[in-house]
PDBQT receptor file of N, H, CA, C and O in Angstrom, charges set to zero:
ATOM      1  N   MET A   1      36.145  21.205  26.922  1.00  0.00    +0.000 N 
ATOM      2  CA  MET A   1      34.707  21.397  27.104  1.00  0.00    +0.000 C 
ATOM      3  C   MET A   1      34.039  21.698  25.755  1.00  0.00    +0.000 C 
ATOM      4  O   MET A   1      32.959  21.185  25.465  1.00  0.00    +0.000 OA
ATOM      5  N   LYS A   2      34.691  22.533  24.934  1.00  0.00    +0.000 N 
ATOM      6  H   LYS A   2      35.569  22.950  25.170  1.00  0.00    +0.000 HD
ATOM      7  CA  LYS A   2      34.126  22.880  23.633  1.00  0.00    +0.000 C 
ATOM      8  C   LYS A   2      34.034  21.648  22.732  1.00  0.00    +0.000 C 
ATOM      9  O   LYS A   2      33.070  21.476  21.987  1.00  0.00    +0.000 OA
ATOM     10  N   LYS A   3      35.067  20.789  22.817  1.00  0.00    +0.000 N 
ATOM     11  H   LYS A   3      35.850  20.929  23.423  1.00  0.00    +0.000 HD
ATOM     12  CA  LYS A   3      35.071  19.583  22.003  1.00  0.00    +0.000 C 
ATOM     13  C   LYS A   3      33.927  18.660  22.415  1.00  0.00    +0.000 C 
ATOM     14  O   LYS A   3      33.268  18.071  21.558  1.00  0.00    +0.000 OA
ATOM     15  N   LEU A   4      33.689  18.531  23.700  1.00  0.00    +0.000 N 
ATOM     16  H   LEU A   4      34.224  19.009  24.396  1.00  0.00    +0.000 HD
ATOM     17  CA  LEU A   4      32.606  17.684  24.205  1.00  0.00    +0.000 C 
ATOM     18  C   LEU A   4      31.253  18.229  23.761  1.00  0.00    +0.000 C 
ATOM     19  O   LEU A   4      30.379  17.463  23.354  1.00  0.00    +0.000 OA
ATOM     20  N   LEU A   5      31.078  19.518  23.834  1.00  0.00    +0.000 N 
ATOM     21  H   LEU A   5      31.788  20.141  24.164  1.00  0.00    +0.000 HD
ATOM     22  CA  LEU A   5      29.845  20.152  23.409  1.00  0.00    +0.000 C 
ATOM     23  C   LEU A   5      29.627  19.981  21.897  1.00  0.00    +0.000 C 
ATOM     24  O   LEU A   5      28.504  19.729  21.459  1.00  0.00    +0.000 OA
ATOM     25  N   ALA A   6      30.679  20.116  21.117  1.00  0.00    +0.000 N 
ATOM     26  H   ALA A   6      31.591  20.321  21.473  1.00  0.00    +0.000 HD
ATOM     27  CA  ALA A   6      30.596  19.937  19.668  1.00  0.00    +0.000 C 
ATOM     28  C   ALA A   6      30.253  18.492  19.327  1.00  0.00    +0.000 C 
ATOM     29  O   ALA A   6      29.457  18.232  18.424  1.00  0.00    +0.000 OA
ATOM     30  N   LEU A   7      30.854  17.559  20.049  1.00  0.00    +0.000 N 
ATOM     31  H   LEU A   7      31.500  17.770  20.782  1.00  0.00    +0.000 HD
ATOM     32  CA  LEU A   7      30.577  16.136  19.834  1.00  0.00    +0.000 C 
ATOM     33  C   LEU A   7      29.125  15.813  20.184  1.00  0.00    +0.000 C 
ATOM     34  O   LEU A   7      28.451  15.090  19.450  1.00  0.00    +0.000 OA
ATOM     35  N   LEU A   8      28.655  16.340  21.286  1.00  0.00    +0.000 N 
ATOM     36  H   LEU A   8      29.202  16.927  21.882  1.00  0.00    +0.000 HD
ATOM     37  CA  LEU A   8      27.264  16.122  21.709  1.00  0.00    +0.000 C 
ATOM     38  C   LEU A   8      26.291  16.698  20.678  1.00  0.00    +0.000 C 
ATOM     39  O   LEU A   8      25.278  16.074  20.361  1.00  0.00    +0.000 OA
ATOM     40  N   PHE A   9      26.595  17.871  20.163  1.00  0.00    +0.000 N 
ATOM     41  H   PHE A   9      27.418  18.378  20.420  1.00  0.00    +0.000 HD
ATOM     42  CA  PHE A   9      25.765  18.496  19.141  1.00  0.00    +0.000 C 
ATOM     43  C   PHE A   9      25.747  17.654  17.855  1.00  0.00    +0.000 C 
ATOM     44  O   PHE A   9      24.699  17.485  17.232  1.00  0.00    +0.000 OA
ATOM     45  N   ALA A  10      26.900  17.137  17.474  1.00  0.00    +0.000 N 
ATOM     46  H   ALA A  10      27.751  17.274  17.981  1.00  0.00    +0.000 HD
ATOM     47  CA  ALA A  10      27.000  16.313  16.262  1.00  0.00    +0.000 C 
ATOM     48  C   ALA A  10      26.187  15.032  16.417  1.00  0.00    +0.000 C 
ATOM     49  O   ALA A  10      25.499  14.620  15.483  1.00  0.00    +0.000 OA
ATOM     50  N   VAL A  11      26.257  14.406  17.571  1.00  0.00    +0.000 N 
ATOM     51  H   VAL A  11      26.816  14.741  18.330  1.00  0.00    +0.000 HD
ATOM     52  CA  VAL A  11      25.495  13.171  17.821  1.00  0.00    +0.000 C 
ATOM     53  C   VAL A  11      23.999  13.463  17.796  1.00  0.00    +0.000 C 
ATOM     54  O   VAL A  11      23.233  12.721  17.182  1.00  0.00    +0.000 OA
ATOM     55  N   ALA A  12      23.586  14.520  18.448  1.00  0.00    +0.000 N 
ATOM     56  H   ALA A  12      24.209  15.122  18.947  1.00  0.00    +0.000 HD
ATOM     57  CA  ALA A  12      22.167  14.879  18.475  1.00  0.00    +0.000 C 
ATOM     58  C   ALA A  12      21.659  15.184  17.068  1.00  0.00    +0.000 C 
ATOM     59  O   ALA A  12      20.553  14.782  16.706  1.00  0.00    +0.000 OA
ATOM     60  N   LEU A  13      22.444  15.877  16.291  1.00  0.00    +0.000 N 
ATOM     61  H   LEU A  13      23.342  16.204  16.585  1.00  0.00    +0.000 HD
ATOM     62  CA  LEU A  13      22.070  16.215  14.928  1.00  0.00    +0.000 C 
ATOM     63  C   LEU A  13      21.962  14.962  14.057  1.00  0.00    +0.000 C 
ATOM     64  O   LEU A  13      21.025  14.834  13.269  1.00  0.00    +0.000 OA
ATOM     65  N   SER A  14      22.904  14.049  14.193  1.00  0.00    +0.000 N 
ATOM     66  H   SER A  14      23.665  14.152  14.833  1.00  0.00    +0.000 HD
ATOM     67  CA  SER A  14      22.876  12.828  13.377  1.00  0.00    +0.000 C 
ATOM     68  C   SER A  14      21.685  11.941  13.756  1.00  0.00    +0.000 C 
ATOM     69  O   SER A  14      21.069  11.330  12.883  1.00  0.00    +0.000 OA
ATOM     70  N   ILE A  15      21.363  11.868  15.027  1.00  0.00    +0.000 N 
ATOM     71  H   ILE A  15      21.864  12.365  15.736  1.00  0.00    +0.000 HD
ATOM     72  CA  ILE A  15      20.196  11.087  15.458  1.00  0.00    +0.000 C 
ATOM     73  C   ILE A  15      18.918  11.706  14.910  1.00  0.00    +0.000 C 
ATOM     74  O   ILE A  15      18.024  10.998  14.445  1.00  0.00    +0.000 OA
ATOM     75  N   SER A  16      18.837  13.008  14.966  1.00  0.00    +0.000 N 
ATOM     76  H   SER A  16      19.563  13.583  15.344  1.00  0.00    +0.000 HD
ATOM     77  CA  SER A  16      17.663  13.707  14.452  1.00  0.00    +0.000 C 
ATOM     78  C   SER A  16      17.488  13.470  12.956  1.00  0.00    +0.000 C 
ATOM     79  O   SER A  16      16.378  13.205  12.493  1.00  0.00    +0.000 OA
ATOM     80  N   MET A  17      18.566  13.564  12.211  1.00  0.00    +0.000 N 
ATOM     81  H   MET A  17      19.467  13.780  12.587  1.00  0.00    +0.000 HD
ATOM     82  CA  MET A  17      18.509  13.372  10.761  1.00  0.00    +0.000 C 
ATOM     83  C   MET A  17      18.146  11.934  10.408  1.00  0.00    +0.000 C 
ATOM     84  O   MET A  17      17.376  11.701   9.476  1.00  0.00    +0.000 OA
ATOM     85  N   SER A  18      18.687  10.978  11.137  1.00  0.00    +0.000 N 
ATOM     86  H   SER A  18      19.312  11.167  11.894  1.00  0.00    +0.000 HD
ATOM     87  CA  SER A  18      18.400   9.576  10.828  1.00  0.00    +0.000 C 
ATOM     88  C   SER A  18      16.941   9.244  11.150  1.00  0.00    +0.000 C 
ATOM     89  O   SER A  18      16.308   8.480  10.420  1.00  0.00    +0.000 OA
ATOM     90  N   SER A  19      16.412   9.798  12.214  1.00  0.00    +0.000 N 
ATOM     91  H   SER A  19      16.926  10.418  12.806  1.00  0.00    +0.000 HD
ATOM     92  CA  SER A  19      15.007   9.537  12.542  1.00  0.00    +0.000 C 
ATOM     93  C   SER A  19      14.085  10.169  11.504  1.00  0.00    +0.000 C 
ATOM     94  O   SER A  19      13.041   9.608  11.171  1.00  0.00    +0.000 OA
ATOM     95  N   PHE A  20      14.470  11.333  10.998  1.00  0.00    +0.000 N 
ATOM     96  H   PHE A  20      15.318  11.788  11.269  1.00  0.00    +0.000 HD
ATOM     97  CA  PHE A  20      13.690  11.984   9.943  1.00  0.00    +0.000 C 
ATOM     98  C   PHE A  20      13.705  11.142   8.668  1.00  0.00    +0.000 C 
ATOM     99  O   PHE A  20      12.672  10.974   8.021  1.00  0.00    +0.000 OA
ATOM    100  N   ALA A  21      14.860  10.621   8.313  1.00  0.00    +0.000 N 
ATOM    101  H   ALA A  21      15.699  10.757   8.839  1.00  0.00    +0.000 HD
ATOM    102  CA  ALA A  21      14.977   9.788   7.114  1.00  0.00    +0.000 C 
ATOM    103  C   ALA A  21      14.170   8.506   7.280  1.00  0.00    +0.000 C 
ATOM    104  O   ALA A  21      13.526   8.049   6.336  1.00  0.00    +0.000 OA
ATOM    105  N   PHE A  22      14.201   7.930   8.467  1.00  0.00    +0.000 N 
ATOM    106  H   PHE A  22      14.724   8.301   9.234  1.00  0.00    +0.000 HD
ATOM    107  CA  PHE A  22      13.440   6.703   8.733  1.00  0.00    +0.000 C 
ATOM    108  C   PHE A  22      11.948   6.957   8.601  1.00  0.00    +0.000 C 
ATOM    109  O   PHE A  22      11.229   6.127   8.045  1.00  0.00    +0.000 OA
ATOM    110  N   SER A  23      11.474   8.083   9.098  1.00  0.00    +0.000 N 
ATOM    111  H   SER A  23      12.059   8.757   9.549  1.00  0.00    +0.000 HD
ATOM    112  CA  SER A  23      10.043   8.372   9.015  1.00  0.00    +0.000 C 
ATOM    113  C   SER A  23       9.613   8.571   7.568  1.00  0.00    +0.000 C 
ATOM    114  O   SER A  23       8.495   8.204   7.206  1.00  0.00    +0.000 OA
ATOM    115  N   GLN A  24      10.473   9.140   6.736  1.00  0.00    +0.000 N 
ATOM    116  H   GLN A  24      11.381   9.438   7.030  1.00  0.00    +0.000 HD
ATOM    117  CA  GLN A  24      10.137   9.297   5.322  1.00  0.00    +0.000 C 
ATOM    118  C   GLN A  24      10.074   7.943   4.634  1.00  0.00    +0.000 C 
ATOM    119  O   GLN A  24       9.190   7.718   3.808  1.00  0.00    +0.000 OA
ATOM    120  N   ASP A  25      10.987   7.038   4.954  1.00  0.00    +0.000 N 
ATOM    121  H   ASP A  25      11.705   7.221   5.625  1.00  0.00    +0.000 HD
ATOM    122  CA  ASP A  25      10.955   5.691   4.383  1.00  0.00    +0.000 C 
ATOM    123  C   ASP A  25       9.683   4.976   4.795  1.00  0.00    +0.000 C 
ATOM    124  O   ASP A  25       9.078   4.275   3.984  1.00  0.00    +0.000 OA
ATOM    125  N   LYS A  26       9.283   5.136   6.003  1.00  0.00    +0.000 N 
ATOM    126  H   LYS A  26       9.775   5.705   6.662  1.00  0.00    +0.000 HD
ATOM    127  CA  LYS A  26       8.087   4.476   6.512  1.00  0.00    +0.000 C 
ATOM    128  C   LYS A  26       6.851   4.969   5.764  1.00  0.00    +0.000 C 
ATOM    129  O   LYS A  26       5.957   4.181   5.454  1.00  0.00    +0.000 OA
ATOM    130  N   MET A  27       6.799   6.252   5.477  1.00  0.00    +0.000 N 
ATOM    131  H   MET A  27       7.525   6.892   5.729  1.00  0.00    +0.000 HD
ATOM    132  CA  MET A  27       5.655   6.800   4.755  1.00  0.00    +0.000 C 
ATOM    133  C   MET A  27       5.581   6.225   3.348  1.00  0.00    +0.000 C 
ATOM    134  O   MET A  27       4.492   5.906   2.870  1.00  0.00    +0.000 OA
ATOM    135  N   SER A  28       6.704   6.090   2.687  1.00  0.00    +0.000 N 
ATOM    136  H   SER A  28       7.588   6.349   3.075  1.00  0.00    +0.000 HD
ATOM    137  CA  SER A  28       6.693   5.555   1.328  1.00  0.00    +0.000 C 
ATOM    138  C   SER A  28       6.267   4.091   1.347  1.00  0.00    +0.000 C 
ATOM    139  O   SER A  28       5.598   3.635   0.419  1.00  0.00    +0.000 OA
ATOM    140  N   ASP A  29       6.640   3.348   2.385  1.00  0.00    +0.000 N 
ATOM    141  H   ASP A  29       7.183   3.718   3.139  1.00  0.00    +0.000 HD
ATOM    142  CA  ASP A  29       6.205   1.953   2.512  1.00  0.00    +0.000 C 
ATOM    143  C   ASP A  29       4.696   1.883   2.707  1.00  0.00    +0.000 C 
ATOM    144  O   ASP A  29       4.034   0.997   2.166  1.00  0.00    +0.000 OA
ATOM    145  N   ASP A  30       4.156   2.815   3.477  1.00  0.00    +0.000 N 
ATOM    146  H   ASP A  30       4.694   3.535   3.916  1.00  0.00    +0.000 HD
ATOM    147  CA  ASP A  30       2.711   2.853   3.697  1.00  0.00    +0.000 C 
ATOM    148  C   ASP A  30       1.977   3.140   2.393  1.00  0.00    +0.000 C 
ATOM    149  O   ASP A  30       0.930   2.552   2.122  1.00  0.00    +0.000 OA
ATOM    150  N   LYS A  31       2.523   4.040   1.593  1.00  0.00    +0.000 N 
ATOM    151  H   LYS A  31       3.374   4.518   1.813  1.00  0.00    +0.000 HD
ATOM    152  CA  LYS A  31       1.897   4.371   0.312  1.00  0.00    +0.000 C 
ATOM    153  C   LYS A  31       1.912   3.162  -0.607  1.00  0.00    +0.000 C 
ATOM    154  O   LYS A  31       0.941   2.906  -1.318  1.00  0.00    +0.000 OA
ATOM    155  N   LYS A  32       3.015   2.416  -0.594  1.00  0.00    +0.000 N 
ATOM    156  H   LYS A  32       3.804   2.624  -0.016  1.00  0.00    +0.000 HD
ATOM    157  CA  LYS A  32       3.098   1.206  -1.409  1.00  0.00    +0.000 C 
ATOM    158  C   LYS A  32       2.045   0.199  -0.964  1.00  0.00    +0.000 C 
ATOM    159  O   LYS A  32       1.403  -0.448  -1.792  1.00  0.00    +0.000 OA
ATOM    160  N   ALA A  33       1.873   0.071   0.340  1.00  0.00    +0.000 N 
ATOM    161  H   ALA A  33       2.394   0.596   1.012  1.00  0.00    +0.000 HD
ATOM    162  CA  ALA A  33       0.880  -0.870   0.863  1.00  0.00    +0.000 C 
ATOM    163  C   ALA A  33      -0.528  -0.439   0.457  1.00  0.00    +0.000 C 
ATOM    164  O   ALA A  33      -1.367  -1.273   0.115  1.00  0.00    +0.000 OA
ATOM    165  N   ASP A  34      -0.778   0.877   0.498  1.00  0.00    +0.000 N 
ATOM    166  H   ASP A  34      -0.097   1.554   0.776  1.00  0.00    +0.000 HD
ATOM    167  CA  ASP A  34      -2.088   1.385   0.091  1.00  0.00    +0.000 C 
ATOM    168  C   ASP A  34      -2.343   1.099  -1.381  1.00  0.00    +0.000 C 
ATOM    169  O   ASP A  34      -3.449   0.717  -1.763  1.00  0.00    +0.000 OA
ATOM    170  N   LYS A  35      -1.323   1.283  -2.200  1.00  0.00    +0.000 N 
ATOM    171  H   LYS A  35      -0.424   1.593  -1.889  1.00  0.00    +0.000 HD
ATOM    172  CA  LYS A  35      -1.476   1.014  -3.630  1.00  0.00    +0.000 C 
ATOM    173  C   LYS A  35      -1.760  -0.464  -3.865  1.00  0.00    +0.000 C 
ATOM    174  O   LYS A  35      -2.573  -0.820  -4.717  1.00  0.00    +0.000 OA
ATOM    175  N   LYS A  36      -1.082  -1.323  -3.102  1.00  0.00    +0.000 N 
ATOM    176  H   LYS A  36      -0.422  -1.033  -2.410  1.00  0.00    +0.000 HD
ATOM    177  CA  LYS A  36      -1.297  -2.763  -3.238  1.00  0.00    +0.000 C 
ATOM    178  C   LYS A  36      -2.731  -3.117  -2.865  1.00  0.00    +0.000 C 
ATOM    179  O   LYS A  36      -3.378  -3.913  -3.546  1.00  0.00    +0.000 OA
ATOM    180  N   GLU A  37      -3.225  -2.522  -1.780  1.00  0.00    +0.000 N 
ATOM    181  H   GLU A  37      -2.700  -1.876  -1.227  1.00  0.00    +0.000 HD
ATOM    182  CA  GLU A  37      -4.598  -2.787  -1.339  1.00  0.00    +0.000 C 
ATOM    183  C   GLU A  37      -5.593  -2.317  -2.394  1.00  0.00    +0.000 C 
ATOM    184  O   GLU A  37      -6.572  -3.008  -2.676  1.00  0.00    +0.000 OA
ATOM    185  N   ASP A  38      -5.352  -1.150  -2.975  1.00  0.00    +0.000 N 
ATOM    186  H   ASP A  38      -4.557  -0.588  -2.746  1.00  0.00    +0.000 HD
ATOM    187  CA  ASP A  38      -6.234  -0.634  -4.013  1.00  0.00    +0.000 C 
ATOM    188  C   ASP A  38      -6.243  -1.565  -5.215  1.00  0.00    +0.000 C 
ATOM    189  O   ASP A  38      -7.293  -1.841  -5.795  1.00  0.00    +0.000 OA
ATOM    190  N   LYS A  39      -5.060  -2.045  -5.580  1.00  0.00    +0.000 N 
ATOM    191  H   LYS A  39      -4.207  -1.822  -5.109  1.00  0.00    +0.000 HD
ATOM    192  CA  LYS A  39      -4.949  -2.956  -6.711  1.00  0.00    +0.000 C 
ATOM    193  C   LYS A  39      -5.741  -4.238  -6.447  1.00  0.00    +0.000 C 
ATOM    194  O   LYS A  39      -6.448  -4.737  -7.322  1.00  0.00    +0.000 OA
ATOM    195  N   MET A  40      -5.609  -4.757  -5.233  1.00  0.00    +0.000 N 
ATOM    196  H   MET A  40      -5.035  -4.351  -4.523  1.00  0.00    +0.000 HD
ATOM    197  CA  MET A  40      -6.307  -5.995  -4.882  1.00  0.00    +0.000 C 
ATOM    198  C   MET A  40      -7.822  -5.767  -4.873  1.00  0.00    +0.000 C 
ATOM    199  O   MET A  40      -8.583  -6.635  -5.303  1.00  0.00    +0.000 OA
ATOM    200  N   ALA A  41      -8.255  -4.614  -4.390  1.00  0.00    +0.000 N 
ATOM    201  H   ALA A  41      -7.637  -3.909  -4.041  1.00  0.00    +0.000 HD
ATOM    202  CA  ALA A  41      -9.677  -4.301  -4.359  1.00  0.00    +0.000 C 
ATOM    203  C   ALA A  41     -10.232  -4.219  -5.779  1.00  0.00    +0.000 C 
ATOM    204  O   ALA A  41     -11.321  -4.724  -6.050  1.00  0.00    +0.000 OA
ATOM    205  N   LYS A  42      -9.498  -3.593  -6.673  1.00  0.00    +0.000 N 
ATOM    206  H   LYS A  42      -8.613  -3.183  -6.453  1.00  0.00    +0.000 HD
ATOM    207  CA  LYS A  42      -9.935  -3.502  -8.069  1.00  0.00    +0.000 C 
ATOM    208  C   LYS A  42     -10.011  -4.883  -8.696  1.00  0.00    +0.000 C 
ATOM    209  O   LYS A  42     -10.939  -5.187  -9.446  1.00  0.00    +0.000 OA
ATOM    210  N   LYS A  43      -9.030  -5.712  -8.382  1.00  0.00    +0.000 N 
ATOM    211  H   LYS A  43      -8.276  -5.465  -7.773  1.00  0.00    +0.000 HD
ATOM    212  CA  LYS A  43      -8.989  -7.065  -8.936  1.00  0.00    +0.000 C 
ATOM    213  C   LYS A  43     -10.186  -7.870  -8.440  1.00  0.00    +0.000 C 
ATOM    214  O   LYS A  43     -10.833  -8.572  -9.216  1.00  0.00    +0.000 OA
ATOM    215  N   ASP A  44     -10.478  -7.766  -7.147  1.00  0.00    +0.000 N 
ATOM    216  H   ASP A  44      -9.952  -7.195  -6.516  1.00  0.00    +0.000 HD
ATOM    217  CA  ASP A  44     -11.628  -8.474  -6.579  1.00  0.00    +0.000 C 
ATOM    218  C   ASP A  44     -12.933  -8.004  -7.210  1.00  0.00    +0.000 C 
ATOM    219  O   ASP A  44     -13.815  -8.809  -7.509  1.00  0.00    +0.000 OA
ATOM    220  N   LYS A  45     -13.045  -6.705  -7.409  1.00  0.00    +0.000 N 
ATOM    221  H   LYS A  45     -12.329  -6.051  -7.167  1.00  0.00    +0.000 HD
ATOM    222  CA  LYS A  45     -14.249  -6.133  -8.015  1.00  0.00    +0.000 C 
ATOM    223  C   LYS A  45     -14.427  -6.652  -9.440  1.00  0.00    +0.000 C 
ATOM    224  O   LYS A  45     -15.532  -6.995  -9.859  1.00  0.00    +0.000 OA
ATOM    225  N   LYS A  46     -13.317  -6.703 -10.173  1.00  0.00    +0.000 N 
ATOM    226  H   LYS A  46     -12.419  -6.425  -9.833  1.00  0.00    +0.000 HD
ATOM    227  CA  LYS A  46     -13.341  -7.179 -11.555  1.00  0.00    +0.000 C 
ATOM    228  C   LYS A  46     -13.760  -8.650 -11.607  1.00  0.00    +0.000 C 
ATOM    229  O   LYS A  46     -14.574  -9.046 -12.440  1.00  0.00    +0.000 OA
ATOM    230  N   GLU A  47     -13.193  -9.448 -10.706  1.00  0.00    +0.000 N 
ATOM    231  H   GLU A  47     -12.531  -9.126 -10.029  1.00  0.00    +0.000 HD
ATOM    232  CA  GLU A  47     -13.528 -10.872 -10.655  1.00  0.00    +0.000 C 
ATOM    233  C   GLU A  47     -15.008 -11.067 -10.310  1.00  0.00    +0.000 C 
ATOM    234  O   GLU A  47     -15.672 -11.955 -10.845  1.00  0.00    +0.000 OA
ATOM    235  N   HIS A  48     -15.506 -10.228  -9.414  1.00  0.00    +0.000 N 
ATOM    236  H   HIS A  48     -14.967  -9.507  -8.979  1.00  0.00    +0.000 HD
ATOM    237  CA  HIS A  48     -16.906 -10.319  -9.013  1.00  0.00    +0.000 C 
ATOM    238  C   HIS A  48     -17.815 -10.029 -10.210  1.00  0.00    +0.000 C 
ATOM    239  O   HIS A  48     -18.813 -10.718 -10.418  1.00  0.00    +0.000 OA
ATOM    240  N   LYS A  49     -17.463  -9.008 -10.992  1.00  0.00    +0.000 N 
ATOM    241  H   LYS A  49     -16.652  -8.448 -10.822  1.00  0.00    +0.000 HD
ATOM    242  CA  LYS A  49     -18.252  -8.670 -12.179  1.00  0.00    +0.000 C 
ATOM    243  C   LYS A  49     -18.228  -9.808 -13.190  1.00  0.00    +0.000 C 
ATOM    244  O   LYS A  49     -19.248 -10.129 -13.799  1.00  0.00    +0.000 OA
ATOM    245  N   LYS A  50     -17.041 -10.423 -13.366  1.00  0.00    +0.000 N 
ATOM    246  H   LYS A  50     -16.213 -10.162 -12.872  1.00  0.00    +0.000 HD
ATOM    247  CA  LYS A  50     -16.927 -11.547 -14.292  1.00  0.00    +0.000 C 
ATOM    248  C   LYS A  50     -17.824 -12.700 -13.843  1.00  0.00    +0.000 C 
ATOM    249  O   LYS A  50     -18.487 -13.339 -14.660  1.00  0.00    +0.000 OA
ATOM    250  N   LYS A  51     -17.836 -12.950 -12.553  1.00  0.00    +0.000 N 
ATOM    251  H   LYS A  51     -17.297 -12.430 -11.889  1.00  0.00    +0.000 HD
ATOM    252  CA  LYS A  51     -18.642 -14.040 -12.003  1.00  0.00    +0.000 C 
ATOM    253  C   LYS A  51     -20.136 -13.779 -12.245  1.00  0.00    +0.000 C 
ATOM    254  O   LYS A  51     -20.880 -14.682 -12.626  1.00  0.00    +0.000 OA
ATOM    255  N   GLU A  52     -20.558 -12.530 -12.018  1.00  0.00    +0.000 N 
ATOM    256  H   GLU A  52     -19.953 -11.796 -11.709  1.00  0.00    +0.000 HD
ATOM    257  CA  GLU A  52     -21.967 -12.176 -12.252  1.00  0.00    +0.000 C 
ATOM    258  C   GLU A  52     -22.326 -12.341 -13.722  1.00  0.00    +0.000 C 
ATOM    259  O   GLU A  52     -23.398 -12.850 -14.048  1.00  0.00    +0.000 OA
ATOM    260  N   LYS A  53     -21.430 -11.912 -14.613  1.00  0.00    +0.000 N 
ATOM    261  H   LYS A  53     -20.559 -11.498 -14.348  1.00  0.00    +0.000 HD
ATOM    262  CA  LYS A  53     -21.673 -12.046 -16.044  1.00  0.00    +0.000 C 
ATOM    263  C   LYS A  53     -21.829 -13.508 -16.437  1.00  0.00    +0.000 C 
ATOM    264  O   LYS A  53     -22.715 -13.869 -17.212  1.00  0.00    +0.000 OA
ATOM    265  N   LYS A  54     -20.954 -14.337 -15.889  1.00  0.00    +0.000 N 
ATOM    266  H   LYS A  54     -20.235 -14.044 -15.259  1.00  0.00    +0.000 HD
ATOM    267  CA  LYS A  54     -20.988 -15.759 -16.204  1.00  0.00    +0.000 C 
ATOM    268  C   LYS A  54     -22.300 -16.387 -15.708  1.00  0.00    +0.000 C 
ATOM    269  O   LYS A  54     -22.909 -17.207 -16.396  1.00  0.00    +0.000 OA
ATOM    270  N   GLU A  55     -22.718 -15.986 -14.505  1.00  0.00    +0.000 N 
ATOM    271  H   GLU A  55     -22.223 -15.321 -13.946  1.00  0.00    +0.000 HD
ATOM    272  CA  GLU A  55     -23.967 -16.516 -13.957  1.00  0.00    +0.000 C 
ATOM    273  C   GLU A  55     -25.151 -16.114 -14.837  1.00  0.00    +0.000 C 
ATOM    274  O   GLU A  55     -26.037 -16.928 -15.099  1.00  0.00    +0.000 OA
ATOM    275  N   LYS A  56     -25.163 -14.868 -15.289  1.00  0.00    +0.000 N 
ATOM    276  H   LYS A  56     -24.443 -14.208 -15.077  1.00  0.00    +0.000 HD
ATOM    277  CA  LYS A  56     -26.240 -14.408 -16.163  1.00  0.00    +0.000 C 
ATOM    278  C   LYS A  56     -26.239 -15.191 -17.470  1.00  0.00    +0.000 C 
ATOM    279  O   LYS A  56     -27.289 -15.578 -17.981  1.00  0.00    +0.000 OA
ATOM    280  N   LYS A  57     -25.041 -15.417 -17.997  1.00  0.00    +0.000 N 
ATOM    281  H   LYS A  57     -24.188 -15.102 -17.582  1.00  0.00    +0.000 HD
ATOM    282  CA  LYS A  57     -24.901 -16.144 -19.254  1.00  0.00    +0.000 C 
ATOM    283  C   LYS A  57     -25.424 -17.577 -19.090  1.00  0.00    +0.000 C 
ATOM    284  O   LYS A  57     -26.154 -18.075 -19.947  1.00  0.00    +0.000 OA
ATOM    285  N   ASP A  58     -25.056 -18.225 -18.008  1.00  0.00    +0.000 N 
ATOM    286  H   ASP A  58     -24.463 -17.821 -17.312  1.00  0.00    +0.000 HD
ATOM    287  CA  ASP A  58     -25.516 -19.584 -17.739  1.00  0.00    +0.000 C 
ATOM    288  C   ASP A  58     -27.030 -19.624 -17.577  1.00  0.00    +0.000 C 
ATOM    289  O   ASP A  58     -27.696 -20.549 -18.041  1.00  0.00    +0.000 OA
ATOM    290  N   GLU A  59     -27.559 -18.604 -16.909  1.00  0.00    +0.000 N 
ATOM    291  H   GLU A  59     -27.017 -17.852 -16.531  1.00  0.00    +0.000 HD
ATOM    292  CA  GLU A  59     -29.006 -18.526 -16.687  1.00  0.00    +0.000 C 
ATOM    293  C   GLU A  59     -29.735 -18.368 -18.025  1.00  0.00    +0.000 C 
ATOM    294  O   GLU A  59     -30.778 -18.984 -18.244  1.00  0.00    +0.000 OA
ATOM    295  N   MET A  60     -29.182 -17.542 -18.916  1.00  0.00    +0.000 N 
ATOM    296  H   MET A  60     -28.335 -17.042 -18.739  1.00  0.00    +0.000 HD
ATOM    297  CA  MET A  60     -29.803 -17.338 -20.227  1.00  0.00    +0.000 C 
ATOM    298  C   MET A  60     -29.758 -18.628 -21.053  1.00  0.00    +0.000 C 
ATOM    299  O   MET A  60     -30.703 -18.929 -21.782  1.00  0.00    +0.000 OA
ATOM    300  N   LYS A  61     -28.672 -19.382 -20.943  1.00  0.00    +0.000 N 
ATOM    301  H   LYS A  61     -27.904 -19.137 -20.351  1.00  0.00    +0.000 HD
ATOM    302  CA  LYS A  61     -28.566 -20.638 -21.659  1.00  0.00    +0.000 C 
ATOM    303  C   LYS A  61     -29.622 -21.636 -21.173  1.00  0.00    +0.000 C 
ATOM    304  O   LYS A  61     -30.210 -22.372 -21.966  1.00  0.00    +0.000 OA
ATOM    305  N   LYS A  62     -29.851 -21.648 -19.850  1.00  0.00    +0.000 N 
ATOM    306  H   LYS A  62     -29.373 -21.051 -19.206  1.00  0.00    +0.000 HD
ATOM    307  CA  LYS A  62     -30.869 -22.540 -19.290  1.00  0.00    +0.000 C 
ATOM    308  C   LYS A  62     -32.258 -22.154 -19.799  1.00  0.00    +0.000 C 
ATOM    309  O   LYS A  62     -33.075 -23.012 -20.133  1.00  0.00    +0.000 OA
ATOM    310  N   ASP A  63     -32.506 -20.844 -19.851  1.00  0.00    +0.000 N 
ATOM    311  H   ASP A  63     -31.843 -20.147 -19.579  1.00  0.00    +0.000 HD
ATOM    312  CA  ASP A  63     -33.807 -20.357 -20.340  1.00  0.00    +0.000 C 
ATOM    313  C   ASP A  63     -34.000 -20.720 -21.813  1.00  0.00    +0.000 C 
ATOM    314  O   ASP A  63     -35.099 -21.092 -22.223  1.00  0.00    +0.000 OA
ATOM    315  N   GLU A  64     -32.934 -20.611 -22.605  1.00  0.00    +0.000 N 
ATOM    316  H   GLU A  64     -32.041 -20.308 -22.272  1.00  0.00    +0.000 HD
ATOM    317  CA  GLU A  64     -33.019 -20.950 -24.023  1.00  0.00    +0.000 C 
ATOM    318  C   GLU A  64     -33.221 -22.440 -24.227  1.00  0.00    +0.000 C 
ATOM    319  O   GLU A  64     -33.888 -22.855 -25.175  1.00  0.00    +0.000 OA
ATOM    320  N   ALA A  65     -32.648 -23.251 -23.342  1.00  0.00    +0.000 N 
ATOM    321  H   ALA A  65     -32.106 -22.914 -22.571  1.00  0.00    +0.000 HD
ATOM    322  CA  ALA A  65     -32.765 -24.699 -23.447  1.00  0.00    +0.000 C 
ATOM    323  C   ALA A  65     -34.210 -25.142 -23.178  1.00  0.00    +0.000 C 
ATOM    324  O   ALA A  65     -34.674 -26.147 -23.717  1.00  0.00    +0.000 OA
ATOM    325  N   LYS A  66     -34.895 -24.390 -22.354  1.00  0.00    +0.000 N 
ATOM    326  H   LYS A  66     -34.518 -23.574 -21.916  1.00  0.00    +0.000 HD
ATOM    327  CA  LYS A  66     -36.295 -24.735 -22.026  1.00  0.00    +0.000 C 
ATOM    328  C   LYS A  66     -37.141 -24.392 -23.197  1.00  0.00    +0.000 C 
ATOM    329  O   LYS A  66     -38.355 -24.592 -23.161  1.00  0.00    +0.000 OA
TER     330      LYS A  66
């Protein structure tokens, strides 16, 4: 009976530890995804600014040509 109880305790403990480790891995994956999204947002913002600058430059060239 003691052996069965010890075995049951060991299994419960190992399941608990593995689920805890899995949840920590999942959190780190979420953080990586958030960082990727932030990076993409910054890149999009930068590209948008470049596009606006180019449009202004083209507009100024047209005005100078007139």
